[in-house]
C-alpha positions in Angstrom: 9.0 -29.9 -9.5 6.7 -27.8 -11.8 4.1 -27.6 -8.9 6.5 -26.2 -6.6 7.4 -23.5 -9.2 3.8 -22.8 -9.7 3.2 -22.3 -5.9 6.2 -20.1 -5.5 5.2 -18.0 -8.4 1.7 -17.5 -6.7 3.4 -16.7 -3.4 5.5 -14.0 -5.2 2.5 -12.6 -6.9 0.6 -12.4 -3.7 3.5 -10.7 -1.9 3.6 -8.2 -4.7 0.0 -7.4 -4.4 0.2 -7.1 -0.6 3.1 -4.6 -1.1 1.3 -2.5 -3.4 -1.7 -2.5 -1.3 0.3 -1.2 1.5 1.8 1.5 -0.5 -1.7 2.7 -1.6 -2.9 2.8 1.9 0.0 4.7 3.2 -0.4 7.1 0.3 -4.0 7.8 1.1 -3.1 8.2 4.8 -0.4 10.7 3.9 -2.7 12.7 1.8 -5.4 12.7 4.6 -2.8 13.8 7.1 -1.8 16.7 4.8 -5.3 17.7 4.2 -6.0 17.9 7.9 -2.8 19.7 8.4 -3.7 22.3 5.8 -7.3 22.6 7.4 -5.5 23.3 10.8 -3.2 25.8 9.4 -6.0 27.7 7.8 -7.8 27.9 11.0 -4.8 29.4 13.0 
């Protein structure tokens, strides 16, 4: 039973890591898009 709980705990931790990684990638993509947009606006 304890082994099951340990495995579950490990999966939950991995899931949270994955989720936070996705958020970080999205953040940097949004920042990049914003930068490009600002550059385009400056050129118009």
